[in-house]
BALOBA-1460 file (C-alpha; in Angstrom, 3 decimals):
// residues 394
<rec num="1" residu="m" x="-0.150" y="-0.080" z="-0.116"/>
<rec num="2" residu="v" x="0.991" y="3.403" z="-0.788"/>
<rec num="3" residu="n" x="0.607" y="6.118" z="1.894"/>
<rec num="4" residu="q" x="-0.417" y="9.428" z="0.723"/>
<rec num="5" residu="v" x="2.322" y="12.108" z="1.367"/>
<rec num="6" residu="f" x="1.376" y="15.615" z="2.439"/>
<rec num="7" residu="v" x="3.663" y="18.608" z="2.717"/>
<rec num="8" residu="t" x="2.940" y="19.987" z="5.928"/>
<rec num="9" residu="g" x="5.830" y="22.519" z="6.964"/>
<rec num="10" residu="v" x="8.057" y="24.608" z="4.450"/>
<rec num="11" residu="g" x="10.718" y="27.339" z="4.923"/>
<rec num="12" residu="m" x="13.439" y="29.178" z="3.169"/>
<rec num="13" residu="v" x="15.670" y="32.128" z="3.841"/>
<rec num="14" residu="p" x="15.998" y="34.851" z="1.405"/>
<rec num="15" residu="f" x="18.679" y="34.285" z="-1.181"/>
<rec num="16" residu="v" x="21.544" y="36.211" z="-1.676"/>
<rec num="17" residu="k" x="24.950" y="36.908" z="-3.334"/>
<rec num="18" residu="p" x="28.080" y="35.066" z="-2.441"/>
<rec num="19" residu="g" x="29.770" y="36.764" z="0.511"/>
<rec num="20" residu="k" x="26.518" y="38.229" z="1.542"/>
<rec num="21" residu="h" x="25.671" y="35.186" z="3.459"/>
<rec num="22" residu="e" x="26.032" y="33.162" z="6.628"/>
<rec num="23" residu="p" x="27.677" y="30.229" z="7.021"/>
<rec num="24" residu="y" x="26.067" y="27.428" z="5.193"/>
<rec num="25" residu="p" x="25.314" y="25.490" z="8.645"/>
<rec num="26" residu="k" x="23.588" y="28.564" z="9.798"/>
<rec num="27" residu="m" x="21.526" y="29.324" z="6.415"/>
<rec num="28" residu="a" x="20.737" y="25.488" z="6.728"/>
<rec num="29" residu="q" x="19.536" y="25.745" z="10.420"/>
<rec num="30" residu="q" x="17.286" y="28.678" z="9.645"/>
<rec num="31" residu="a" x="15.716" y="26.875" z="6.902"/>
<rec num="32" residu="v" x="14.921" y="23.974" z="8.885"/>
<rec num="33" residu="s" x="13.739" y="25.671" z="11.843"/>
<rec num="34" residu="l" x="11.003" y="28.050" z="9.610"/>
<rec num="35" residu="a" x="10.051" y="24.456" z="8.091"/>
<rec num="36" residu="l" x="9.368" y="22.677" z="11.196"/>
<rec num="37" residu="a" x="7.779" y="26.120" z="12.597"/>
<rec num="38" residu="d" x="5.207" y="26.125" z="10.148"/>
<rec num="39" residu="a" x="4.737" y="22.514" z="10.495"/>
<rec num="40" residu="g" x="4.185" y="23.125" z="14.191"/>
<rec num="41" residu="i" x="6.319" y="20.255" z="15.169"/>
<rec num="42" residu="g" x="9.763" y="19.685" z="16.920"/>
<rec num="43" residu="y" x="12.858" y="18.308" z="15.276"/>
<rec num="44" residu="e" x="12.369" y="15.173" z="17.774"/>
<rec num="45" residu="l" x="9.397" y="13.798" z="15.564"/>
<rec num="46" residu="i" x="11.685" y="14.143" z="12.622"/>
<rec num="47" residu="e" x="12.693" y="10.154" z="11.523"/>
<rec num="48" residu="q" x="14.572" y="10.126" z="8.480"/>
<rec num="49" residu="a" x="16.516" y="13.406" z="6.598"/>
<rec num="50" residu="y" x="18.200" y="13.837" z="3.062"/>
<rec num="51" residu="v" x="20.063" y="16.673" z="2.581"/>
<rec num="52" residu="g" x="21.041" y="18.057" z="-0.763"/>
<rec num="53" residu="y" x="24.089" y="20.120" z="-1.876"/>
<rec num="54" residu="v" x="26.640" y="20.286" z="-4.714"/>
<rec num="55" residu="y" x="29.613" y="22.638" z="-3.497"/>
<rec num="56" residu="g" x="30.442" y="20.820" z="0.088"/>
<rec num="57" residu="d" x="32.315" y="18.227" z="1.686"/>
<rec num="58" residu="s" x="31.082" y="14.794" z="2.694"/>
<rec num="59" residu="a" x="28.694" y="14.530" z="5.637"/>
<rec num="60" residu="a" x="28.029" y="18.594" z="5.470"/>
<rec num="61" residu="g" x="23.884" y="17.360" z="6.003"/>
<rec num="62" residu="q" x="25.061" y="16.204" z="9.365"/>
<rec num="63" residu="c" x="27.369" y="19.392" z="10.327"/>
<rec num="64" residu="c" x="23.560" y="21.573" z="9.384"/>
<rec num="65" residu="l" x="21.318" y="19.276" z="11.226"/>
<rec num="66" residu="y" x="23.138" y="18.577" z="14.334"/>
<rec num="67" residu="e" x="22.748" y="22.601" z="14.430"/>
<rec num="68" residu="v" x="19.459" y="21.866" z="15.142"/>
<rec num="69" residu="g" x="19.266" y="18.664" z="17.233"/>
<rec num="70" residu="m" x="21.582" y="15.352" z="17.411"/>
<rec num="71" residu="t" x="18.524" y="12.965" z="17.767"/>
<rec num="72" residu="g" x="20.267" y="9.922" z="15.723"/>
<rec num="73" residu="i" x="18.203" y="9.341" z="12.825"/>
<rec num="74" residu="p" x="19.397" y="8.963" z="9.472"/>
<rec num="75" residu="i" x="20.676" y="11.768" z="7.526"/>
<rec num="76" residu="i" x="21.463" y="11.027" z="3.969"/>
<rec num="77" residu="n" x="23.622" y="13.213" z="1.700"/>
<rec num="78" residu="v" x="22.176" y="13.956" z="-1.644"/>
<rec num="79" residu="n" x="24.178" y="15.528" z="-4.558"/>
<rec num="80" residu="n" x="22.622" y="15.390" z="-8.231"/>
<rec num="81" residu="n" x="23.738" y="18.857" z="-9.760"/>
<rec num="82" residu="c" x="21.178" y="21.660" z="-10.063"/>
<rec num="83" residu="a" x="18.442" y="18.799" z="-9.522"/>
<rec num="84" residu="t" x="19.540" y="17.897" z="-5.889"/>
<rec num="85" residu="g" x="17.078" y="19.485" z="-4.117"/>
<rec num="86" residu="s" x="14.306" y="17.604" z="-5.731"/>
<rec num="87" residu="t" x="16.384" y="14.700" z="-5.315"/>
<rec num="88" residu="a" x="16.065" y="14.888" z="-1.791"/>
<rec num="89" residu="l" x="12.373" y="15.476" z="-1.945"/>
<rec num="90" residu="f" x="12.163" y="12.641" z="-4.087"/>
<rec num="91" residu="l" x="13.991" y="10.325" z="-1.672"/>
<rec num="92" residu="a" x="12.125" y="11.688" z="0.939"/>
<rec num="93" residu="r" x="8.164" y="11.459" z="-0.462"/>
<rec num="94" residu="q" x="9.358" y="7.727" z="-1.176"/>
<rec num="95" residu="a" x="10.285" y="7.226" z="2.720"/>
<rec num="96" residu="v" x="6.775" y="8.460" z="3.427"/>
<rec num="97" residu="a" x="4.813" y="6.690" z="0.509"/>
<rec num="98" residu="t" x="6.138" y="3.300" z="1.327"/>
<rec num="99" residu="g" x="5.840" y="3.351" z="5.073"/>
<rec num="100" residu="a" x="9.776" y="3.501" z="5.999"/>
<rec num="101" residu="a" x="8.790" y="6.561" z="7.901"/>
<rec num="102" residu="d" x="5.749" y="8.474" z="8.860"/>
<rec num="103" residu="c" x="7.740" y="12.112" z="9.167"/>
<rec num="104" residu="v" x="10.553" y="12.888" z="6.953"/>
<rec num="105" residu="l" x="12.426" y="16.187" z="6.073"/>
<rec num="106" residu="a" x="14.246" y="17.313" z="2.953"/>
<rec num="107" residu="l" x="16.789" y="20.140" z="3.143"/>
<rec num="108" residu="g" x="18.788" y="21.863" z="0.629"/>
<rec num="109" residu="f" x="21.415" y="24.446" z="0.730"/>
<rec num="110" residu="e" x="24.357" y="26.165" z="-1.239"/>
<rec num="111" residu="h" x="27.520" y="28.371" z="-0.305"/>
<rec num="112" residu="m" x="28.573" y="29.535" z="-3.883"/>
<rec num="113" residu="s" x="31.557" y="31.138" z="-5.180"/>
<rec num="114" residu="s" x="31.176" y="34.343" z="-7.471"/>
<rec num="115" residu="g" x="31.431" y="33.737" z="-11.490"/>
<rec num="116" residu="a" x="30.818" y="30.775" z="-13.525"/>
<rec num="117" residu="l" x="30.133" y="27.311" z="-12.494"/>
<rec num="118" residu="g" x="33.708" y="25.398" z="-12.532"/>
<rec num="119" residu="s" x="35.113" y="21.748" z="-11.728"/>
<rec num="120" residu="v" x="36.203" y="21.422" z="-8.416"/>
<rec num="121" residu="f" x="37.909" y="18.161" z="-9.208"/>
<rec num="122" residu="t" x="40.159" y="18.944" z="-12.043"/>
<rec num="123" residu="d" x="42.895" y="15.843" z="-11.464"/>
<rec num="124" residu="r" x="40.173" y="13.059" z="-12.682"/>
<rec num="125" residu="p" x="37.627" y="12.484" z="-15.542"/>
<rec num="126" residu="s" x="34.876" y="15.110" z="-15.276"/>
<rec num="127" residu="p" x="31.161" y="13.303" z="-15.444"/>
<rec num="128" residu="f" x="30.264" y="16.215" z="-17.887"/>
<rec num="129" residu="d" x="32.852" y="15.125" z="-20.527"/>
<rec num="130" residu="r" x="30.367" y="13.755" z="-22.995"/>
<rec num="131" residu="f" x="28.226" y="16.704" z="-22.394"/>
<rec num="132" residu="d" x="31.221" y="18.923" z="-23.570"/>
<rec num="133" residu="e" x="32.520" y="16.606" z="-26.356"/>
<rec num="134" residu="a" x="28.521" y="16.762" z="-27.847"/>
<rec num="135" residu="t" x="28.344" y="20.419" z="-27.095"/>
<rec num="136" residu="d" x="31.783" y="21.121" z="-29.013"/>
<rec num="137" residu="v" x="30.258" y="19.213" z="-32.339"/>
<rec num="138" residu="l" x="27.049" y="20.848" z="-32.412"/>
<rec num="139" residu="v" x="27.919" y="24.299" z="-30.629"/>
<rec num="140" residu="g" x="31.465" y="24.308" z="-31.285"/>
<rec num="141" residu="e" x="34.558" y="25.247" z="-28.871"/>
<rec num="142" residu="g" x="34.842" y="28.925" z="-27.840"/>
<rec num="143" residu="e" x="35.506" y="31.299" z="-24.930"/>
<rec num="144" residu="i" x="31.726" y="31.107" z="-23.541"/>
<rec num="145" residu="p" x="31.621" y="29.200" z="-20.272"/>
<rec num="146" residu="l" x="29.936" y="25.609" z="-20.374"/>
<rec num="147" residu="a" x="26.912" y="26.140" z="-18.752"/>
<rec num="148" residu="l" x="26.019" y="29.055" z="-21.142"/>
<rec num="149" residu="r" x="27.400" y="26.959" z="-24.224"/>
<rec num="150" residu="y" x="24.579" y="24.023" z="-23.047"/>
<rec num="151" residu="f" x="21.655" y="26.265" z="-22.542"/>
<rec num="152" residu="g" x="22.619" y="29.427" z="-25.049"/>
<rec num="153" residu="g" x="23.043" y="26.229" z="-27.462"/>
<rec num="154" residu="a" x="19.736" y="24.885" z="-27.012"/>
<rec num="155" residu="g" x="17.924" y="28.247" z="-27.219"/>
<rec num="156" residu="l" x="19.766" y="28.678" z="-30.485"/>
<rec num="157" residu="a" x="18.598" y="25.546" z="-31.723"/>
<rec num="158" residu="h" x="15.212" y="26.244" z="-31.112"/>
<rec num="159" residu="m" x="15.648" y="29.858" z="-32.944"/>
<rec num="160" residu="r" x="17.259" y="27.905" z="-35.795"/>
<rec num="161" residu="q" x="14.316" y="25.387" z="-36.029"/>
<rec num="162" residu="y" x="11.531" y="27.724" z="-35.533"/>
<rec num="163" residu="g" x="12.379" y="31.222" z="-36.115"/>
<rec num="164" residu="t" x="12.406" y="31.949" z="-32.135"/>
<rec num="165" residu="q" x="13.495" y="35.899" z="-31.881"/>
<rec num="166" residu="l" x="16.081" y="36.876" z="-29.354"/>
<rec num="167" residu="s" x="13.633" y="39.360" z="-27.967"/>
<rec num="168" residu="t" x="11.224" y="36.180" z="-26.559"/>
<rec num="169" residu="f" x="14.035" y="35.324" z="-24.353"/>
<rec num="170" residu="a" x="14.326" y="38.920" z="-23.339"/>
<rec num="171" residu="k" x="10.177" y="38.828" z="-22.524"/>
<rec num="172" residu="i" x="10.723" y="35.977" z="-20.305"/>
<rec num="173" residu="r" x="13.361" y="37.590" z="-18.143"/>
<rec num="174" residu="a" x="11.061" y="40.738" z="-17.756"/>
<rec num="175" residu="k" x="8.193" y="38.427" z="-16.729"/>
<rec num="176" residu="a" x="10.337" y="36.735" z="-14.281"/>
<rec num="177" residu="s" x="11.557" y="40.425" z="-12.848"/>
<rec num="178" residu="r" x="7.877" y="41.446" z="-12.434"/>
<rec num="179" residu="h" x="7.193" y="38.304" z="-10.676"/>
<rec num="180" residu="a" x="9.919" y="38.279" z="-8.032"/>
<rec num="181" residu="a" x="8.885" y="42.074" z="-7.572"/>
<rec num="182" residu="n" x="6.414" y="40.554" z="-5.023"/>
<rec num="183" residu="n" x="8.578" y="38.388" z="-3.475"/>
<rec num="184" residu="p" x="10.389" y="39.322" z="-0.422"/>
<rec num="185" residu="l" x="12.601" y="36.132" z="-0.807"/>
<rec num="186" residu="a" x="14.226" y="36.785" z="-4.062"/>
<rec num="187" residu="l" x="17.535" y="37.975" z="-4.755"/>
<rec num="188" residu="f" x="16.617" y="40.150" z="-7.739"/>
<rec num="189" residu="r" x="13.285" y="42.413" z="-6.862"/>
<rec num="190" residu="t" x="14.143" y="45.313" z="-9.417"/>
<rec num="191" residu="v" x="11.798" y="45.351" z="-12.232"/>
<rec num="192" residu="v" x="13.596" y="45.121" z="-15.929"/>
<rec num="193" residu="s" x="11.693" y="45.883" z="-19.085"/>
<rec num="194" residu="e" x="12.614" y="43.807" z="-22.238"/>
<rec num="195" residu="e" x="14.574" y="46.273" z="-23.824"/>
<rec num="196" residu="e" x="16.677" y="46.685" z="-20.248"/>
<rec num="197" residu="v" x="17.158" y="43.078" z="-20.925"/>
<rec num="198" residu="l" x="18.315" y="43.325" z="-24.571"/>
<rec num="199" residu="a" x="20.267" y="46.055" z="-23.401"/>
<rec num="200" residu="a" x="22.511" y="44.262" z="-21.105"/>
<rec num="201" residu="p" x="25.959" y="43.432" z="-21.490"/>
<rec num="202" residu="v" x="26.048" y="40.617" z="-24.228"/>
<rec num="203" residu="m" x="27.454" y="37.497" z="-23.148"/>
<rec num="204" residu="w" x="27.154" y="35.271" z="-27.185"/>
<rec num="205" residu="p" x="26.238" y="37.823" z="-29.908"/>
<rec num="206" residu="g" x="22.843" y="37.210" z="-30.900"/>
<rec num="207" residu="v" x="21.752" y="34.547" z="-28.643"/>
<rec num="208" residu="m" x="22.252" y="35.877" z="-24.760"/>
<rec num="209" residu="t" x="22.517" y="38.930" z="-22.831"/>
<rec num="210" residu="r" x="23.815" y="38.640" z="-18.815"/>
<rec num="211" residu="l" x="20.307" y="39.420" z="-17.713"/>
<rec num="212" residu="m" x="19.127" y="36.357" z="-19.486"/>
<rec num="213" residu="a" x="21.589" y="34.195" z="-17.125"/>
<rec num="214" residu="c" x="20.581" y="33.325" z="-13.492"/>
<rec num="215" residu="p" x="23.388" y="34.476" z="-10.871"/>
<rec num="216" residu="p" x="25.219" y="32.431" z="-8.663"/>
<rec num="217" residu="t" x="23.125" y="32.542" z="-5.136"/>
<rec num="218" residu="c" x="23.424" y="31.341" z="-1.720"/>
<rec num="219" residu="g" x="20.743" y="30.155" z="0.395"/>
<rec num="220" residu="a" x="18.764" y="27.165" z="1.761"/>
<rec num="221" residu="a" x="15.278" y="26.096" z="1.917"/>
<rec num="222" residu="a" x="13.831" y="22.620" z="4.075"/>
<rec num="223" residu="v" x="10.358" y="20.685" z="3.705"/>
<rec num="224" residu="v" x="8.506" y="18.392" z="5.974"/>
<rec num="225" residu="l" x="7.054" y="15.660" z="4.686"/>
<rec num="226" residu="c" x="4.443" y="13.258" z="6.638"/>
<rec num="227" residu="s" x="1.843" y="10.443" z="6.196"/>
<rec num="228" residu="e" x="-1.954" y="11.039" z="6.515"/>
<rec num="229" residu="a" x="-2.209" y="9.030" z="9.661"/>
<rec num="230" residu="f" x="1.023" y="10.827" z="11.456"/>
<rec num="231" residu="a" x="-1.026" y="14.333" z="10.059"/>
<rec num="232" residu="q" x="-4.123" y="13.336" z="11.937"/>
<rec num="233" residu="k" x="-2.194" y="12.012" z="14.840"/>
<rec num="234" residu="h" x="-0.568" y="15.452" z="15.821"/>
<rec num="235" residu="g" x="-3.276" y="17.562" z="13.876"/>
<rec num="236" residu="l" x="-0.803" y="18.939" z="11.342"/>
<rec num="237" residu="n" x="-1.829" y="20.839" z="8.052"/>
<rec num="238" residu="r" x="-2.869" y="18.592" z="5.225"/>
<rec num="239" residu="a" x="-3.896" y="21.013" z="2.610"/>
<rec num="240" residu="v" x="-1.350" y="20.222" z="0.160"/>
<rec num="241" residu="r" x="-0.551" y="16.594" z="-1.017"/>
<rec num="242" residu="i" x="2.017" y="15.538" z="-3.726"/>
<rec num="243" residu="r" x="0.006" y="13.979" z="-6.105"/>
<rec num="244" residu="a" x="2.292" y="12.679" z="-8.469"/>
<rec num="245" residu="q" x="6.215" y="12.423" z="-8.967"/>
<rec num="246" residu="a" x="8.578" y="11.095" z="-11.478"/>
<rec num="247" residu="m" x="12.465" y="11.328" z="-11.475"/>
<rec num="248" residu="t" x="14.481" y="10.493" z="-15.065"/>
<rec num="249" residu="t" x="17.682" y="10.621" z="-16.134"/>
<rec num="250" residu="d" x="19.244" y="10.402" z="-19.703"/>
<rec num="251" residu="g" x="18.487" y="8.468" z="-22.474"/>
<rec num="252" residu="p" x="19.964" y="7.785" z="-25.677"/>
<rec num="253" residu="q" x="18.864" y="10.706" z="-27.554"/>
<rec num="254" residu="t" x="20.191" y="12.746" z="-25.314"/>
<rec num="255" residu="f" x="23.665" y="12.446" z="-27.323"/>
<rec num="256" residu="g" x="22.343" y="10.819" z="-30.418"/>
<rec num="257" residu="a" x="19.842" y="13.009" z="-31.303"/>
<rec num="258" residu="g" x="22.457" y="15.927" z="-32.396"/>
<rec num="259" residu="d" x="20.377" y="18.637" z="-30.716"/>
<rec num="260" residu="m" x="21.695" y="20.748" z="-27.835"/>
<rec num="261" residu="r" x="18.177" y="20.756" z="-26.454"/>
<rec num="262" residu="e" x="18.458" y="17.010" z="-25.866"/>
<rec num="263" residu="v" x="21.910" y="17.753" z="-24.308"/>
<rec num="264" residu="v" x="20.421" y="19.747" z="-21.649"/>
<rec num="265" residu="g" x="17.379" y="17.408" z="-21.108"/>
<rec num="266" residu="f" x="14.280" y="18.053" z="-22.907"/>
<rec num="267" residu="s" x="13.072" y="14.449" z="-23.299"/>
<rec num="268" residu="m" x="14.423" y="13.944" z="-20.090"/>
<rec num="269" residu="a" x="11.946" y="16.867" z="-18.451"/>
<rec num="270" residu="k" x="9.182" y="15.209" z="-21.549"/>
<rec num="271" residu="a" x="9.405" y="11.673" z="-20.078"/>
<rec num="272" residu="a" x="9.202" y="12.612" z="-16.461"/>
<rec num="273" residu="a" x="6.170" y="14.973" z="-16.591"/>
<rec num="274" residu="q" x="4.369" y="12.424" z="-18.955"/>
<rec num="275" residu="k" x="4.750" y="10.289" z="-16.172"/>
<rec num="276" residu="v" x="3.527" y="12.458" z="-13.694"/>
<rec num="277" residu="y" x="0.297" y="13.428" z="-15.950"/>
<rec num="278" residu="q" x="-0.468" y="9.749" z="-16.564"/>
<rec num="279" residu="q" x="0.102" y="8.516" z="-12.952"/>
<rec num="280" residu="a" x="-2.453" y="11.787" z="-11.614"/>
<rec num="281" residu="g" x="-4.611" y="11.124" z="-14.745"/>
<rec num="282" residu="v" x="-3.986" y="15.231" z="-15.497"/>
<rec num="283" residu="g" x="-2.997" y="17.018" z="-18.279"/>
<rec num="284" residu="p" x="-1.054" y="19.996" z="-18.722"/>
<rec num="285" residu="q" x="-4.303" y="22.027" z="-19.399"/>
<rec num="286" residu="d" x="-5.406" y="21.297" z="-15.841"/>
<rec num="287" residu="l" x="-2.181" y="23.007" z="-14.286"/>
<rec num="288" residu="d" x="-2.727" y="26.459" z="-12.430"/>
<rec num="289" residu="v" x="0.631" y="26.967" z="-11.473"/>
<rec num="290" residu="v" x="4.239" y="25.949" z="-12.203"/>
<rec num="291" residu="e" x="7.619" y="26.717" z="-11.033"/>
<rec num="292" residu="l" x="10.263" y="25.599" z="-13.752"/>
<rec num="293" residu="h" x="14.094" y="25.133" z="-14.101"/>
<rec num="294" residu="d" x="14.607" y="28.955" z="-15.478"/>
<rec num="295" residu="c" x="18.434" y="28.512" z="-15.185"/>
<rec num="296" residu="f" x="18.490" y="30.348" z="-17.955"/>
<rec num="297" residu="a" x="15.657" y="32.316" z="-20.384"/>
<rec num="298" residu="h" x="16.194" y="29.728" z="-23.180"/>
<rec num="299" residu="n" x="15.471" y="27.156" z="-20.730"/>
<rec num="300" residu="e" x="12.408" y="28.335" z="-19.627"/>
<rec num="301" residu="l" x="11.351" y="28.431" z="-23.436"/>
<rec num="302" residu="i" x="12.131" y="24.871" z="-24.360"/>
<rec num="303" residu="s" x="10.446" y="23.716" z="-21.060"/>
<rec num="304" residu="y" x="7.178" y="25.000" z="-21.833"/>
<rec num="305" residu="e" x="7.558" y="22.342" z="-24.816"/>
<rec num="306" residu="a" x="9.117" y="19.465" z="-22.632"/>
<rec num="307" residu="l" x="6.349" y="19.855" z="-19.800"/>
<rec num="308" residu="g" x="3.601" y="20.444" z="-22.524"/>
<rec num="309" residu="l" x="2.368" y="23.498" z="-21.664"/>
<rec num="310" residu="c" x="2.495" y="24.263" z="-25.191"/>
<rec num="311" residu="a" x="2.478" y="22.649" z="-28.545"/>
<rec num="312" residu="q" x="6.692" y="21.924" z="-29.718"/>
<rec num="313" residu="g" x="7.172" y="24.869" z="-31.868"/>
<rec num="314" residu="g" x="4.491" y="26.912" z="-30.078"/>
<rec num="315" residu="a" x="6.619" y="28.502" z="-27.214"/>
<rec num="316" residu="e" x="7.433" y="31.512" z="-29.155"/>
<rec num="317" residu="q" x="3.282" y="32.415" z="-29.496"/>
<rec num="318" residu="f" x="2.774" y="31.163" z="-25.542"/>
<rec num="319" residu="v" x="5.021" y="34.047" z="-24.587"/>
<rec num="320" residu="c" x="3.941" y="36.579" z="-26.708"/>
<rec num="321" residu="d" x="0.547" y="35.950" z="-25.973"/>
<rec num="322" residu="g" x="0.865" y="36.129" z="-22.547"/>
<rec num="323" residu="d" x="0.185" y="32.584" z="-21.737"/>
<rec num="324" residu="n" x="3.109" y="32.409" z="-19.212"/>
<rec num="325" residu="t" x="1.934" y="34.854" z="-16.685"/>
<rec num="326" residu="y" x="-1.008" y="36.322" z="-14.685"/>
<rec num="327" residu="g" x="-4.161" y="36.432" z="-16.756"/>
<rec num="328" residu="g" x="-2.766" y="33.733" z="-19.516"/>
<rec num="329" residu="k" x="-3.091" y="29.752" z="-19.324"/>
<rec num="330" residu="v" x="-0.825" y="29.050" z="-16.363"/>
<rec num="331" residu="v" x="1.608" y="31.369" z="-14.184"/>
<rec num="332" residu="t" x="4.908" y="30.302" z="-14.971"/>
<rec num="333" residu="n" x="7.167" y="31.469" z="-11.951"/>
<rec num="334" residu="p" x="5.508" y="33.323" z="-9.586"/>
<rec num="335" residu="s" x="8.253" y="33.355" z="-7.728"/>
<rec num="336" residu="g" x="10.696" y="35.022" z="-10.056"/>
<rec num="337" residu="g" x="12.046" y="31.707" z="-10.868"/>
<rec num="338" residu="l" x="15.744" y="31.004" z="-10.999"/>
<rec num="339" residu="l" x="16.455" y="34.018" z="-13.127"/>
<rec num="340" residu="s" x="15.439" y="36.618" z="-10.492"/>
<rec num="341" residu="k" x="14.737" y="34.513" z="-7.224"/>
<rec num="342" residu="g" x="18.245" y="32.980" z="-7.513"/>
<rec num="343" residu="h" x="19.370" y="29.400" z="-7.765"/>
<rec num="344" residu="p" x="21.562" y="28.232" z="-5.125"/>
<rec num="345" residu="l" x="21.846" y="24.573" z="-6.742"/>
<rec num="346" residu="g" x="21.321" y="22.287" z="-3.541"/>
<rec num="347" residu="a" x="18.355" y="24.805" z="-2.372"/>
<rec num="348" residu="t" x="16.538" y="25.250" z="-5.658"/>
<rec num="349" residu="g" x="14.287" y="22.528" z="-5.830"/>
<rec num="350" residu="l" x="13.055" y="22.904" z="-2.270"/>
<rec num="351" residu="a" x="12.596" y="26.619" z="-2.717"/>
<rec num="352" residu="q" x="10.276" y="25.616" z="-5.712"/>
<rec num="353" residu="c" x="8.328" y="23.472" z="-3.249"/>
<rec num="354" residu="t" x="8.086" y="26.034" z="-0.992"/>
<rec num="355" residu="e" x="6.258" y="28.615" z="-3.442"/>
<rec num="356" residu="l" x="4.014" y="26.417" z="-4.889"/>
<rec num="357" residu="v" x="2.906" y="24.980" z="-1.161"/>
<rec num="358" residu="q" x="2.141" y="28.737" z="-0.286"/>
<rec num="359" residu="q" x="0.398" y="29.229" z="-3.872"/>
<rec num="360" residu="l" x="-1.763" y="26.060" z="-2.777"/>
<rec num="361" residu="r" x="-2.338" y="27.102" z="0.536"/>
<rec num="362" residu="g" x="-3.276" y="30.718" z="-0.722"/>
<rec num="363" residu="t" x="-0.785" y="32.431" z="1.131"/>
<rec num="364" residu="a" x="1.343" y="33.732" z="-1.349"/>
<rec num="365" residu="a" x="0.232" y="37.302" z="-0.880"/>
<rec num="366" residu="a" x="0.552" y="39.705" z="-4.216"/>
<rec num="367" residu="r" x="2.039" y="36.438" z="-5.966"/>
<rec num="368" residu="q" x="-1.130" y="34.350" z="-5.100"/>
<rec num="369" residu="v" x="-2.407" y="32.506" z="-8.550"/>
<rec num="370" residu="p" x="-6.577" y="32.831" z="-7.815"/>
<rec num="371" residu="d" x="-7.880" y="29.738" z="-7.029"/>
<rec num="372" residu="a" x="-4.710" y="27.746" z="-7.370"/>
<rec num="373" residu="r" x="-5.462" y="23.600" z="-7.253"/>
<rec num="374" residu="l" x="-2.783" y="21.803" z="-8.970"/>
<rec num="375" residu="a" x="0.531" y="22.873" z="-9.095"/>
<rec num="376" residu="l" x="3.633" y="21.133" z="-11.242"/>
<rec num="377" residu="q" x="7.508" y="21.623" z="-10.017"/>
<rec num="378" residu="h" x="10.368" y="20.901" z="-12.686"/>
<rec num="379" residu="n" x="13.826" y="20.790" z="-11.654"/>
<rec num="380" residu="l" x="16.910" y="19.658" z="-13.994"/>
<rec num="381" residu="g" x="20.491" y="19.041" z="-13.813"/>
<rec num="382" residu="i" x="22.902" y="18.268" z="-16.328"/>
<rec num="383" residu="g" x="24.943" y="15.273" z="-15.961"/>
<rec num="384" residu="g" x="21.728" y="14.276" z="-15.667"/>
<rec num="385" residu="a" x="18.506" y="14.191" z="-13.356"/>
<rec num="386" residu="c" x="14.691" y="15.465" z="-14.133"/>
<rec num="387" residu="v" x="12.548" y="15.793" z="-11.117"/>
<rec num="388" residu="v" x="8.839" y="16.753" z="-11.957"/>
<rec num="389" residu="t" x="6.411" y="17.064" z="-9.092"/>
<rec num="390" residu="l" x="2.650" y="17.529" z="-8.768"/>
<rec num="391" residu="y" x="1.084" y="19.260" z="-5.694"/>
<rec num="392" residu="e" x="-2.589" y="19.568" z="-5.270"/>
<rec num="393" residu="r" x="-4.890" y="21.416" z="-2.751"/>
<rec num="394" residu="v" x="-6.607" y="18.984" z="-1.127"/>
């Protein structure tokens, strides 16, 4: 028998630029304390914990949670690139759904450095070698940082096939800024126009300006999951449950299709979304709100198509018609997304969860999507992993 899984507590700290944050154990402890307070329980009731981070030493999860309490519970450290936070959530949900535990914590944090992402271990093969080789073939070698070549190359492939304009990516970034203006936890809350995005420093001529990329960010977020029986016993909030969830990794098309969109996970995301829709018996047309992985404006655009929010090749029209924001078909990234809220890798998936739970509870204040009932989360990491989660207001 599979238990229903409820999100009974969420919490996150404001995301900030590198160098402006407290030590990572402190950020993590604050996020956990907020999630426990939101749930209305003490740490002694947590039976397992899954802790996600990318840039940190082994057992950093224990280091963080020992700041909250030392109760002897299993603490599992998780590292799955940018999908780390949602991978911790996936494991926590499995523990509750299978009955292995009744109350589980998922925590994500990141202490990042300024500048482009890079490898830490340079004396051994990189897990990105095959991705880099494919990118060199499809995009060409160059001085542009790899993450920009990955996702800028994916956007360029869309531009070449469908005639997508650079201004469309600028529209996505401008939309993110308007949403983030209402989010006190977002890193960037200044509204920028499409014209200002296009006028920002050029990172790849004709493909990307600086404002189309998410910034390095530090922060933490945490979520408490529990079974229905546990929630009833302790009188906990059961307003939001996880209705369906799927995790995928790369398939043969990643390197076999000769398409940068596949290299950055298009089919991986599409497969996860389809599994979720099938599990839940719903379709993308039923969604009210989505938090998706907009590490670059280009990835937001191709993710619309991967998640079925619009037809393949229809993303530009979807953006130009305003179907990705309030008053349109589905509100995407009301938090401001990674582009404006920030992207502390290990915390991102749990910050997305926090936003969607607040939306479904009706507590998102000025960001509130009216009458939100179904919410979809999409969190992706090159290397690769993708987790798609469907939340439902009960």
